[in-house]
C-alpha positions as CSV (number, residue, x, y, z in Angstrom):
1,M,9.9,19.2,41.8
2,G,11.8,22.6,42.3
3,K,12.0,25.2,39.8
4,L,14.7,25.7,37.3
5,K,16.3,29.2,37.3
6,P,17.1,31.6,35.7
7,P,14.1,31.6,33.3
8,S,16.4,32.7,30.1
9,L,18.4,29.3,30.9
10,V,15.1,27.4,30.6
11,S,14.0,29.2,27.4
12,F,17.5,28.6,25.8
13,L,17.4,24.8,26.7
14,L,13.9,24.5,25.4
15,I,14.7,26.4,22.1
16,A,18.0,24.0,21.8
17,I,15.6,20.8,22.4
18,F,13.1,21.6,19.6
19,L,15.9,22.6,17.3
20,I,18.0,19.4,17.8
21,A,14.5,17.5,17.6
22,L,14.2,19.0,14.0
23,L,17.6,18.5,12.9
24,L,17.6,14.9,13.9
25,R,14.3,14.2,12.2
26,V,15.3,15.9,9.0
27,G,18.8,14.6,9.1
28,V,17.6,11.1,9.5
29,A,15.2,11.5,6.7
30,I,17.8,12.8,4.3
31,R,20.7,10.8,5.4
32,F,19.0,7.3,5.8
33,P,16.4,7.2,3.3
34,S,14.1,4.0,4.0
35,I,10.8,2.7,3.5
36,D,9.3,1.2,6.7
37,Y,6.1,-0.1,5.1
38,A,4.9,0.5,1.7
39,D,1.7,2.1,2.8
40,E,4.0,5.4,3.5
41,I,4.5,5.6,-0.3
42,Y,1.5,3.9,-2.0
43,N,-1.1,4.9,0.1
44,T,-0.2,8.6,1.0
45,L,2.8,10.1,-1.3
46,E,1.8,8.1,-4.5
47,P,-1.9,9.2,-4.6
48,A,-0.7,12.8,-3.7
49,H,1.9,12.7,-6.5
50,H,-1.3,11.5,-8.7
51,L,-3.2,14.5,-7.5
52,A,-0.3,16.9,-8.2
53,Y,0.8,15.9,-11.3
54,G,-1.7,13.7,-13.0
55,Y,0.0,10.1,-12.6
56,G,1.2,7.7,-9.9
57,V,0.9,4.0,-9.0
58,V,-2.6,3.1,-8.2
59,V,-3.0,0.2,-5.6
60,W,-6.1,-1.5,-4.6
61,E,-7.2,0.8,-1.7
62,W,-7.4,3.6,-4.4
63,R,-9.3,1.6,-7.0
64,R,-12.0,0.5,-4.3
65,G,-12.2,3.7,-2.5
66,A,-10.9,2.7,0.8
67,R,-8.8,5.8,1.6
68,T,-9.6,9.3,2.3
69,W,-8.3,11.9,-0.1
70,V,-7.7,14.5,2.9
71,F,-4.1,13.6,3.7
72,P,-3.0,12.9,0.0
73,A,-4.5,16.3,-0.9
74,F,-2.5,18.1,1.8
75,L,0.7,16.3,0.8
76,A,-0.2,17.1,-2.9
77,G,-0.2,20.6,-2.1
78,A,3.1,20.5,-0.4
79,L,4.5,18.7,-3.5
80,R,3.5,21.3,-6.0
81,A,4.7,24.0,-3.9
82,T,8.2,22.8,-3.2
83,D,9.0,21.0,-6.5
84,W,11.1,23.9,-7.4
85,M,13.6,23.4,-4.5
86,G,15.6,20.9,-6.2
87,P,16.1,18.6,-9.3
88,G,13.9,15.8,-10.1
89,S,12.2,14.6,-7.0
90,L,14.9,15.8,-4.7
91,G,13.2,19.2,-3.9
92,Y,10.0,18.3,-2.9
93,L,10.9,15.1,-1.1
94,R,13.4,17.3,1.1
95,A,10.3,19.6,1.8
96,I,8.0,17.1,2.6
97,A,10.7,15.6,5.4
98,I,10.9,19.1,6.7
99,L,7.3,19.8,6.8
100,L,6.2,16.5,8.5
101,S,9.2,16.7,10.8
102,L,8.1,20.1,12.0
103,L,4.6,19.0,12.3
104,S,5.8,16.1,14.5
105,L,7.2,18.5,17.1
106,T,3.9,18.4,18.8
107,T,5.5,15.2,20.5
108,V,8.2,17.5,22.2
109,W,5.7,20.1,23.0
110,F,3.4,17.5,24.5
111,G,6.1,16.0,26.7
112,Y,7.2,19.6,27.9
113,A,3.8,20.8,28.6
114,W,2.4,17.6,30.1
115,G,5.4,17.0,32.2
116,K,5.1,20.8,33.5
117,R,1.5,20.6,34.5
118,A,1.8,17.0,35.9
119,S,5.2,17.2,37.8
120,G,6.8,20.5,37.3
121,N,9.5,22.0,35.3
122,V,12.3,19.2,35.8
123,A,10.0,16.6,34.4
124,A,9.0,19.0,31.7
125,M,12.5,19.5,30.4
126,I,13.5,15.9,30.8
127,A,10.2,14.7,28.9
128,A,11.0,17.2,26.2
129,G,14.6,16.0,25.7
130,A,13.5,12.4,25.8
131,C,10.7,13.0,23.1
132,A,13.0,15.0,21.1
133,T,15.9,12.4,20.8
134,W,14.0,9.1,21.3
135,Y,15.1,7.1,18.4
136,E,11.5,5.8,17.2
137,L,9.9,9.2,17.2
138,V,13.0,10.4,15.4
139,Y,12.8,7.6,12.7
140,F,9.0,7.7,12.1
141,A,8.3,11.5,12.4
142,P,9.4,12.4,8.7
143,K,7.5,9.5,7.4
144,A,3.9,9.9,5.5
145,F,1.9,7.7,7.7
146,T,-1.5,8.4,8.6
147,E,-0.6,7.1,12.2
148,V,2.2,9.9,12.3
149,M,0.0,12.7,11.3
150,A,-3.0,11.5,13.5
151,T,-0.6,11.6,16.5
152,N,0.4,15.1,15.8
153,L,-3.4,16.0,16.4
154,L,-4.2,13.5,18.9
155,L,-1.6,14.9,21.5
156,P,-2.8,18.5,21.6
157,G,-6.3,17.1,22.1
158,L,-5.5,15.1,25.0
159,Y,-3.5,18.0,26.5
160,V,-6.3,20.5,26.1
161,G,-8.9,18.2,27.2
162,I,-7.0,17.7,30.7
163,Y,-4.9,21.1,31.1
164,G,-6.6,23.6,28.8
165,D,-8.1,25.3,31.8
166,K,-7.2,28.8,30.6
167,L,-10.2,28.4,28.1
168,P,-13.8,28.4,29.3
169,E,-14.8,24.9,30.0
170,K,-17.1,24.4,27.0
171,K,-14.7,26.0,24.5
172,R,-11.9,24.0,25.9
173,L,-13.8,20.6,25.3
174,F,-14.9,21.8,21.8
175,V,-11.2,22.5,21.1
176,A,-10.1,19.0,22.4
177,G,-12.9,17.1,20.7
178,L,-11.8,18.9,17.4
179,F,-8.3,17.7,17.6
180,L,-9.4,14.3,18.8
181,G,-11.9,14.3,15.8
182,L,-9.3,15.1,13.2
183,A,-7.0,12.1,14.7
184,V,-9.5,9.6,14.4
185,S,-10.7,10.7,11.0
186,L,-7.1,10.2,9.8
187,R,-6.7,6.9,12.0
188,I,-10.1,5.1,12.8
189,Q,-8.3,2.6,14.7
190,L,-7.7,5.3,17.5
191,A,-11.6,5.5,18.1
192,P,-11.4,3.3,21.4
193,A,-8.7,5.6,23.0
194,V,-10.4,8.7,21.8
195,G,-13.7,7.5,22.8
196,F,-12.3,6.9,26.2
197,A,-10.6,10.3,26.4
198,V,-14.0,12.3,25.6
199,L,-15.8,10.5,28.1
200,Y,-13.1,11.2,30.7
201,F,-13.3,14.8,29.9
202,C,-16.9,15.1,30.4
203,H,-17.6,12.6,33.2
204,S,-17.7,15.3,36.0
205,N,-20.4,17.4,34.0
206,W,-21.7,15.4,31.5
207,K,-24.9,17.6,30.7
208,G,-23.0,20.9,30.7
209,S,-20.0,19.9,28.6
210,G,-20.8,16.8,26.8
211,S,-22.4,18.6,23.8
212,A,-19.3,20.8,23.2
213,A,-16.9,17.7,23.4
214,F,-19.0,16.0,21.0
215,G,-19.6,18.7,18.8
216,G,-15.9,19.3,18.4
217,L,-15.5,15.5,17.7
218,L,-18.0,15.3,15.2
219,L,-17.2,18.4,13.1
220,P,-14.1,16.8,11.4
221,V,-15.7,13.5,11.1
222,V,-18.8,14.9,9.2
223,A,-16.1,17.1,7.2
224,F,-14.2,13.9,6.1
225,G,-17.6,12.2,5.2
226,L,-18.3,14.8,2.8
227,V,-15.0,14.6,1.3
228,D,-15.8,10.9,0.6
229,A,-19.2,12.0,-0.9
230,I,-17.4,14.3,-3.3
231,T,-14.4,12.4,-4.2
232,W,-15.8,8.9,-4.0
233,S,-19.5,7.6,-4.3
234,Y,-21.1,8.2,-0.9
235,P,-20.3,9.8,2.5
236,F,-17.8,7.7,4.6
237,Q,-17.1,5.5,1.8
238,S,-13.4,5.1,2.7
239,L,-14.2,4.4,6.5
240,F,-16.8,1.9,5.5
241,L,-14.8,0.0,3.2
242,N,-11.6,0.2,5.2
243,V,-13.5,-1.5,8.3
244,W,-15.3,-4.0,5.9
245,V,-12.0,-4.9,4.1
246,N,-9.9,-5.2,7.3
247,V,-12.6,-6.9,9.5
248,V,-15.0,-8.8,7.2
249,E,-12.7,-9.7,4.5
250,N,-9.5,-9.9,6.8
251,R,-7.5,-8.7,3.8
252,N,-4.8,-7.4,6.3
253,A,-4.0,-11.0,7.4
254,L,-2.5,-11.4,3.8
255,Y,0.2,-9.2,5.1
256,G,1.3,-11.2,8.2
257,T,-0.4,-11.8,11.4
258,A,0.9,-12.0,15.1
259,P,-0.4,-13.3,18.4
260,S,-2.1,-11.1,20.8
261,Y,0.8,-10.6,23.1
262,W,3.2,-9.5,20.3
263,Y,2.9,-5.8,21.3
264,L,3.8,-6.4,24.8
265,V,7.2,-8.2,23.6
266,L,7.5,-5.3,21.1
267,F,7.1,-2.7,24.0
268,T,9.8,-4.5,25.9
269,R,12.4,-4.4,22.9
270,S,11.4,-0.8,22.1
271,F,11.4,0.9,25.4
272,G,13.5,-1.2,27.7
273,P,14.0,0.3,31.0
274,L,11.7,2.8,30.1
275,L,8.8,0.6,30.6
276,L,9.3,0.5,34.4
277,L,9.9,4.2,34.7
278,A,6.5,4.7,32.7
279,L,4.7,2.5,35.3
280,V,6.0,4.6,38.0
281,G,5.0,7.7,36.0
282,V,1.4,6.6,35.9
283,R,1.0,7.3,39.6
284,R,1.3,11.2,38.4
285,S,-1.0,11.0,35.5
286,P,-3.3,7.6,35.3
287,F,-5.3,9.2,32.5
288,L,-2.3,8.7,30.2
289,G,-1.8,5.2,31.5
290,W,-5.4,4.4,30.5
291,V,-5.2,5.8,27.1
292,V,-1.9,3.6,26.4
293,L,-3.5,0.5,28.0
294,I,-6.7,1.0,25.7
295,H,-4.7,1.7,22.6
296,L,-2.5,-1.3,23.3
297,A,-5.5,-3.6,24.0
298,S,-7.6,-2.5,21.0
299,H,-4.7,-3.2,18.6
300,S,-3.8,-6.5,20.2
301,V,-7.0,-8.1,19.1
302,I,-6.3,-7.2,15.4
303,P,-4.4,-10.2,13.8
304,H,-2.3,-7.7,11.6
305,K,0.5,-5.8,13.6
306,D,3.1,-3.5,13.1
307,L,5.4,-1.3,14.9
308,R,3.9,2.0,13.6
309,Y,0.5,1.2,14.8
310,M,2.1,1.9,18.4
311,Y,3.3,5.3,17.2
312,P,0.4,7.3,18.7
313,V,1.5,6.1,22.3
314,M,5.2,6.3,22.1
315,P,5.5,9.8,23.1
316,I,3.0,9.4,25.9
317,V,5.0,6.2,27.3
318,I,8.3,8.5,27.1
319,T,6.5,11.2,28.9
320,L,5.3,8.9,31.6
321,A,8.8,7.5,31.8
322,A,10.2,11.0,32.4
323,L,7.5,11.6,35.2
324,G,8.6,8.3,36.5
325,F,12.3,9.2,36.4
326,V,11.6,12.5,38.5
327,E,9.4,10.6,41.1
328,I,12.3,8.3,41.8
329,A,14.8,11.1,41.7
330,S,12.4,12.9,44.4
331,A,12.0,9.7,46.6
332,L,16.0,9.4,46.6
333,N,16.4,13.1,47.7
334,T,14.3,12.7,50.4
335,R,16.3,9.6,52.0
336,R,19.9,11.6,51.3
337,K,21.3,13.9,53.5
338,S,22.7,16.1,50.6
339,T,20.1,16.4,48.0
340,L,20.6,16.7,44.1
341,S,20.0,20.1,42.7
342,T,17.2,20.3,40.1
343,R,19.8,21.1,37.5
344,A,21.6,18.0,38.4
345,I,18.3,15.9,38.0
346,V,17.6,17.4,34.7
347,V,21.2,16.8,33.3
348,A,21.1,13.2,34.9
349,G,17.6,12.5,33.2
350,L,18.6,13.7,29.7
351,I,21.8,11.7,29.7
352,F,19.9,8.6,30.9
353,F,17.2,9.0,28.1
354,I,19.7,10.1,25.4
355,L,22.0,7.0,26.2
356,T,19.2,4.5,26.3
357,S,17.8,5.9,23.2
358,G,21.2,5.7,21.5
359,F,21.8,2.1,22.7
360,L,18.5,0.9,21.4
361,A,18.8,3.0,18.0
362,W,22.2,1.0,17.3
363,R,20.3,-2.2,17.5
364,F,17.3,-0.8,15.6
365,P,17.3,-2.5,12.1
366,R,15.1,-0.4,10.0
367,W,17.3,2.7,9.4
368,R,18.1,1.6,5.8
369,R,15.2,-0.4,5.0
370,S,14.6,-0.4,1.2
371,S,17.2,2.5,1.0
372,G,18.4,1.0,-2.4
373,G,15.2,1.3,-4.3
374,L,14.7,5.0,-3.1
375,I,18.4,6.0,-4.1
376,A,18.1,4.4,-7.4
377,M,14.6,6.0,-8.3
378,D,16.0,9.5,-7.1
379,R,18.7,9.2,-9.4
380,L,16.5,8.4,-12.3
381,S,14.4,11.3,-11.3
382,Q,17.3,13.5,-12.7
383,D,17.9,11.4,-15.8
384,S,16.1,13.5,-18.8
385,S,16.6,10.6,-21.4
386,L,14.9,8.1,-19.4
387,C,11.9,6.5,-21.3
388,G,11.0,3.4,-19.0
389,V,12.0,1.6,-15.9
390,G,11.9,-2.2,-15.7
391,L,12.1,-3.9,-12.4
392,P,10.8,-7.3,-10.8
393,S,7.5,-7.2,-9.3
394,S,8.9,-8.0,-6.0
395,L,10.9,-5.3,-6.0
396,L,8.1,-2.7,-6.5
397,L,7.4,-2.3,-2.8
398,H,11.2,-1.6,-2.3
399,T,11.0,1.5,-4.6
400,G,9.4,5.0,-4.2
401,G,7.2,4.9,-7.2
402,Y,6.7,7.8,-9.2
403,T,7.0,9.9,-6.1
404,H,10.7,9.2,-6.1
405,L,10.8,8.7,-9.9
406,H,8.8,11.9,-10.9
407,H,9.1,11.0,-14.7
408,K,6.0,10.3,-16.7
409,V,7.5,7.1,-18.2
410,P,6.0,3.5,-18.0
411,I,7.3,1.4,-15.0
412,V,7.4,-2.2,-16.4
413,L,7.2,-5.2,-14.1
414,I,9.3,-8.0,-15.5
415,N,7.5,-11.2,-16.3
416,P,9.7,-14.1,-15.3
417,N,7.6,-16.4,-17.6
418,V,8.4,-14.1,-20.7
419,A,12.0,-13.9,-22.4
420,L,13.6,-10.8,-21.3
421,E,14.7,-9.8,-24.8
422,E,10.9,-9.3,-25.5
423,Q,10.6,-7.1,-22.6
424,V,13.7,-4.9,-22.8
425,P,12.6,-2.6,-25.7
426,G,10.0,-1.1,-23.0
427,F,12.7,0.3,-20.6
428,N,16.1,1.7,-20.7
429,A,16.8,1.4,-16.9
430,L,16.7,-1.5,-14.8
431,L,16.6,-2.1,-11.3
432,A,17.5,-5.5,-9.9
433,F,18.3,-7.4,-6.5
434,G,22.1,-8.0,-6.9
435,R,24.1,-8.0,-9.9
436,F,22.7,-8.2,-13.5
437,T,25.3,-10.1,-15.5
438,D,23.9,-10.6,-18.9
439,D,25.9,-8.2,-21.3
440,K,23.8,-8.8,-24.5
441,F,21.2,-6.3,-23.6
442,G,23.5,-3.4,-23.2
443,F,22.9,-2.3,-19.7
444,E,25.7,-0.7,-18.0
445,P,25.9,-0.6,-14.0
446,I,25.3,2.7,-12.7
447,G,25.6,1.7,-8.9
448,C,24.4,-0.5,-6.2
449,W,23.0,0.4,-2.8
450,N,21.9,-1.8,0.0
451,G,21.5,-4.8,-2.3
452,I,19.4,-3.1,-5.2
453,C,21.4,-2.2,-8.3
454,L,20.7,0.1,-11.1
455,Y,21.6,-0.4,-14.7
456,R,21.0,1.9,-17.8
457,R,21.3,1.3,-21.4
458,A,21.5,3.7,-24.4
459,G,18.6,4.2,-26.8
460,S,14.8,4.9,-26.7
461,C,12.0,2.6,-25.6
462,S,9.1,1.1,-27.7
463,A,5.7,0.3,-26.3
464,S,5.6,-3.3,-27.1
465,S,5.9,-4.3,-23.5
466,Q,3.2,-2.1,-22.0
467,Y,1.1,-5.1,-21.1
468,N,3.5,-5.5,-18.2
469,E,2.9,-1.8,-17.1
470,V,2.7,-1.4,-13.4
471,N,-0.9,-0.3,-13.0
472,K,-2.2,-2.7,-15.5
473,M,-0.5,-5.6,-13.7
474,L,-1.6,-4.3,-10.2
475,Q,-5.1,-4.0,-11.3
476,E,-5.1,-7.7,-13.0
477,S,-3.6,-9.2,-9.9
478,G,-5.9,-7.2,-7.4
479,N,-3.1,-5.5,-5.5
């Protein structure tokens, strides 16, 4: 569609979109703390805290060596570099939210860059605005999921592979392969979509460009394998054990399964009318349509399903929807006697995507998931007299672990089969679901947030209840 003028207005609007995207992501992370899934704490931030400070909750993946240390090492550096920015855990948690939000702006860049090449400036501005404000992208962006970080690398790889024509062909495909290799090394489940993308890039000149693309792809994969050899027992240990545990042992089934059509239902709920627009937009960019379809199909056969697994294709679907919106607007313009201006179409498109996102966000139930446990632990991180934290084992997944507690004191999992008076000496702070009304232990209420209450007693702690210490209990239970 036509061009937007003047160029200064386009630049101003684009800068405003990026700023809005960043403010939304950071604002949501700070104003609405949540745990979408325990992996964002115990498989990324908690091992990072262990690396940075020498202590943390250790879950079964890290005892077995089924995860790579690359992402936690990156986060550990950020933790140590920013812990001066606030008391307790506050400083580095906000810094991590800002850092991850900045990295996630590749989704906005991708929408703009792909929209511009596939359909022009109008589609570019609408796609950028849609990716900046779409509620699921805003919600997931500041979270320390490998799916999110892998997406931040996947999108540049897809763009360079198709539209990086300013680079010589071999260099372009090497760079594209490098980004895609980093993405699949962080998230092996991206392999089907990444494999298709590399084959698509090279199919017209396989002999001349295949080696460059696969060279770029294999370089980070080999590097990750060497990290495993250094940090674990042998190359690619985390990859092998991850596949073994999830496919052969089918451990993920313990955390819930869903039918193969579940993601189709999820897409309908998540995107609403955008799905129809995306189907129209596929005409402009069938490559992206295939990427979405392959990712969706490959994940549909895995019994354990979750919304975050679809994060890598969310910005792609939104970009396709923006292309579809412009296609429909162009078709309507050809039938009208008086056509809409390009500015009017941009404004209409941005309003449509923002309002749709706002309506669906209002119904989105995850904004404050497990926020109470995070707020309680953040408060305790600023308590210099803390000597132990007690909580029911069922509450552990609803707290931020030592990442949010940031005190080297025992976290004691309360054993319901043992008298509480025998366990209380081991902690002077207590987290509970709802009210704790037994006054004989001396606990005073500090506050309740989203169904989780924090209590505090005076005095010190003894080590008599260390047999309930969190890491020992997790090891004994195999969790």
